[in-house]
N, C-alpha and C positions, 0 to 999 in steps of 0.2 A: 241273300239275293243272288239270283242267277243272271246270266247274260240276257235272258228274255226280259227280265225286269229293267235292265239297263236300256234295252231297245224301247220298251214301253215308256220309260222316263224320257227318252229322247222325243218320242211322239207327244208326250204331255207338254214338253217344252215347245214343240211346233204348234200345237193346238192352242195352248193357253198364252203363249208368249214367254219370253225367257225369264222374266224377273218375278214380279209379285204373285201373280196367280199360280205359276208353276211352283213357287216356293210354298205357298199355302197348300197346294195339292200334295206335295211330297211330305210336308209336316203332318197333314191330316192322315195320310196313309201310314206313316210311322206310328202316329199316336193311336189310331184305331187298331192297327196290327199288333201293337204292344198290349193294348187292353184285351183284345181277343186272345192273344197268345198266353198271357198270364192267366186269364180266366180258364182257358182250356187246361193249362197245367194244374191249376188249383183244383179243378173238377176231376182230375185224373184221366181226362180224355186223351191227352198228349203227354209225352215225356220231354224233358228239356232238350234232348238232342234230336227230336223228331222235327222234320221240316213242315212248315205251314206255307201254303201258297201265298205269295205277296202281291201277285197281279190284281186280284180282286180289290185289295185295299188301295192300290194305286189308281184303279179305275174309279172307285168310289170317291177318293180324294179329288180326282180330276173333275168328276161330275159336280161335287159340292163347290169346288173352286171356280168352275165355269159359271155357276149360278150366283154364288154369294162371295166369290173370292175378293172382290174389291171391298165389300163391306167388312169382311174378316180382316183384311190388310189394314184398313183405316182404323178399325178398333184396336188392333195390335199396335199400330203406330201411335195412337193416342195414349196407350199405356206406357210407352217408353219415352214420351216427351217430358 
C-alpha cells in the first residue's frame, strides 16, 4: 500500500461513512486483492516481490459496499451472534 491508497481509504470513509460500510469495503478490497495476487503468482504472471496496484480493489470494494454494504454487514453480524 502506498500513500495514494491511504488517501483513497480516507475518501472511502467520507463517502461510505466511518464504520460499517467502510469496513466492508476495505475487507472486500483486501480479499479480492489477495485472491487476484495469489492467482497471478500461481499463473506465473507476477513474482512475489512485484507490486500490484491496490487502488482498483479499493474502488471495487467501495462500489460493492455502497450498493450491498448494509446487507453484507447484517449477514456478518448474524454469523457472530
